[in-house]
N, C-alpha and C positions, 0 to 999 in steps of 0.2 A: 504494499499500499503506500501511498506518497501524498503528501500535503504540500502546496505552495502557497507563499504569499509575496506580496511586492515587499521590498526591502531596499528602499531609496538610499543611495549614497551620498552625503554631502561633502562637498571637497574644495578646497581653495584650488588656486591655479596650478601651483607645483604639484598637488597631489594628482589632479587631474591628469596632467602631463605625465607623471611618472607612472601611474595605473595604466594609462593607455600606452606607454612606450614598453610597459614589462610585459605585454602580450608576446605569445609566441609566433605570432604572424606580423608583429610591428616591425617597422624598419629598425636597422640598429645603426649606430655611429659607423660611418664610413660607407654606408650605402650611398649610392648616387643621388637619390632624392631625399636622403635625411633632413636637409635642412629645411627643404621646402614641406615635407611632411610635419615637422616638429612646430613650423609657421602655421601652418593649417589648424594644428591642435590648438595653438594659441589663439587664433582668432575664432575656432569653434567654443572655446572656452569664453572668450569675450562676448561674443553673442549670445550664449546659453546663460551666463551667470547673471545672477541677481545679486547687486553689490559686490563682494568678493567670493560669493558661494555659487557652484553649479550644482545642480542635482543630476546624478547619474541613475538613469533606470536601473533596477537589479531584482531579480526575484531569487527567492531561497526556497528551495526544495529539499524536503525532509521525506525519507524513506525510512520505513521501520518494517519489520516482520520477526519472524521467529527462526532460528536455525535448527534443525530437524537432523539429528544424528543417528545412524542407523548402526 
């Protein structure tokens, strides 16, 4: 069985960029488009933030069950 619920993450600019850059599919320093990518993340934050905080949509999923050993 599982249960899910919204769990919005509030973050400042540095946290937003760090979380975005830590994804396995994110460009890394040294990649040809890294600078443009980072700049786009900063612009996305500026467009999305209310004051100095942006909300990142997030869902938390809880799975539970019983292990059966034979």
